[in-house]
Phi, psi and omega in degrees: 000161176263168177304324182293347178270352187258114183264088175223159170251166172054050187293133181233128183247129175245109173282135178242096186301324182296337179256351188051048185220147176253137175250133180243127179237161176179170174290126178299115185301323183296329186248007187302322187245013180267172177255027180217065182295150184258315184152214179225147176238172170225161174235154183229146180209152174260348187221005182068004181253309182248133188236151174244148179137190005277151175242127181293134176243340177207127169233128188294142173296161186299333181260017181296143190286336187252152180225004182207171178053049171280096194237152164052056177290134172235136178243122183241134171278127185205122178052042173081004177229176182241133185238128180259121173256126181207157180263144180217158177205157171220160178303127178080001179237134183297142173295141180203167178263125177249156183243134179238167186220150176205165178268353182224148176294346178266005180074202001287142180272139178240158184294133175252300180284151178276082186084186180300146176274335176293158183306133187295338181258012175251141168277113187228162175196168169064044176291138177228152180271134171224126179252123182291167182297338177265011170091009181268128180277140176228154167253127172256130188210173180255129167269115199289145178298333181295344178253323187250355179084299176257100186307147183240153167246127188235162176235138184230122177291141181247157172293161184300328180271003179067014185275346185199167174288150180240021180171193182263152179291148177241127178283129180267316175192168177246161186300320187290351177289343177272122185299335185276347186287137176242149176294150169238165178242130177276108188298330182297325185240347186081002181291140177245146179183181181247131189268143161238131179222155162050056177293144178213129181266136180224121180263120179282158181303334180275004178094357179287131181261122179250153169234124172262138181206165187239149174200197181247131179231197184298331181263013184098207179302134189216163178249119177263169181226125175243151183235132178280120181297323182274346187080005182246162184302320186279004171076211010290159185251134175247140183264135170295145185290336179232152182290157175289323179218132188223030185246049177061048174212152181182203190052078191252169167207169178239152175209157179256128179279178186284355174260359178096000178283146176260130180242146172257123180250134180199171175255149182204138351284180180266052182224134177267132013254027187264354182295142180216158176293145175227142174238130174235138174295140183246124177265101187298326182297329180284341177288347178283343184282157178300326177244091184293136170255283164073355183252121190235348182193165188222142165236126182216000000 
């Protein structure tokens, strides 16, 4: 199948050099907004063009605490094993990011953390793994606008085995700090606020640390770019005045293919059921400019 045949949101690509294979994960589009989530699948490809799957990688045990909003799975290779970061929710329980573990990128993944690692009384989502240059693991995640109004991106230190938090969360920035972000209204409640979604850290060859994240702008769902002044995770962070991508697509990540090219992966458009994975080539040298362009080619 082609990317256009795969109905997922929040597409995440894990290249596995030992297999010369790419694994694609994402939120199941059919179940993204239902109250009866199924789990997570993966797709596999040798060339980023033709894909096989879906193959189940996680189905919740019968006593699993969550039943909806199985969102944004990311699979990270770390210390010889594979760790799945994903968001989950149940009625009356805050949405949070839980961590699972497997010996293979194809799973099956089993529960590692005892419930969400994000604070239990916070509505959170989209946790991603970031390991500092001195080897300390952190989770970067969103404290949701539905709870705080002005969505936040926070960082949480993790234990060495990734099974639990190792400290308190630190707020890195809020959505309204980006000049391009616009408020949205939640029709169900009439609540208005600024969204933070899908943080992703990208280290440029010159050592500059970038964060890509998503919100809503003049062109719809968009990908913003923040820069760490210190070059370190805790910032401070400065926002580029205009988004990197502003054509109703977002929740991105980057990956390097087996030829050395850097790709930006995201879903487009941000509408169910038409959203599909998109890959754009990323020109890292252009990300150094005050107004990044950086997008040079497309696979869809």
